[in-house]
C-alpha positions, 0 to 999 in steps of 0.5 A: 538488481539495480545499481544506485546509478540506475535507480538515480536515473529512474528517479531523475526521469520520474521527478522531471527535468526541472526538479532537483533531487536532494542527494543529502536526503537519499537513503538506501534500504534493503528494498531500494532507494529513497529519493527526495525532490526539492519542493518549493515552499508552499507546495503540498506533498513532496514526501519523496519516493522509493525506487525498487531495487528489484523492479525499478518501479517508483512508489510515491510516498504520501505526506501524511507520514514521516519519511521514516514511517513511509520507508518502514511501511514500504520495507514491510511490503506495502509498496503498491497502490492497490492490493489483494489481501489473501487471508490464509488462516484464522485463529481468532475470528472475532479479533480478525474481524475487529482488526479488518474492520479498522483497515476499512476494506471496501467493495464497489456497488455499480449504480445506473443513473440515467445511462451513467454507471457510477462505481460507489465504494462501500465498506464491508460490515463486520458480518460481511467480513466474518462471512468472507473469512469463514471461507479461508483461504479467501481473497479480498481484492483491489484494496488501498492498504498503505495508509493502514499498514499499522493495523497489519502490525496489530494483526501480526502482533495478535496472531489472529490470522495469517495473511498475504498482501499482494499487488492487486491483480497478481492473485488467482483464487 
């Protein structure tokens, strides 16, 4: 477990030597510390980042959500760039497919074009998602989920399925 001083050192290294951290905006959570760098006027982004209390890893927040919403998503377990979504049980197939469709899960199609191989992302259809969850437990690998954490709140509230979100590559199934 990191101390605040350790986390702040990591934050300073992450932000860079010429970037000031705004100490008055630093927050402590159960999972770590939120740090906010001073951002020059006219620069996009800069919504801050978390330093994880357990691992010391840094997670940059997107600027499309408020700091409070970013921290809430992080505290709910959405703290990686890519995820493996493991569906453990399905209680309502129709609702599960409907909500997973809202998440926008994708797979990659490889296309060869004159010797160059292109990785083309495609969204899973409702039919494909239905086929996948019919084989529970199942894993849908390498997904970007942070921006869709609100849909997982809907999944939790509906009770349509039981799932785990794990760091991509950490599952073996």
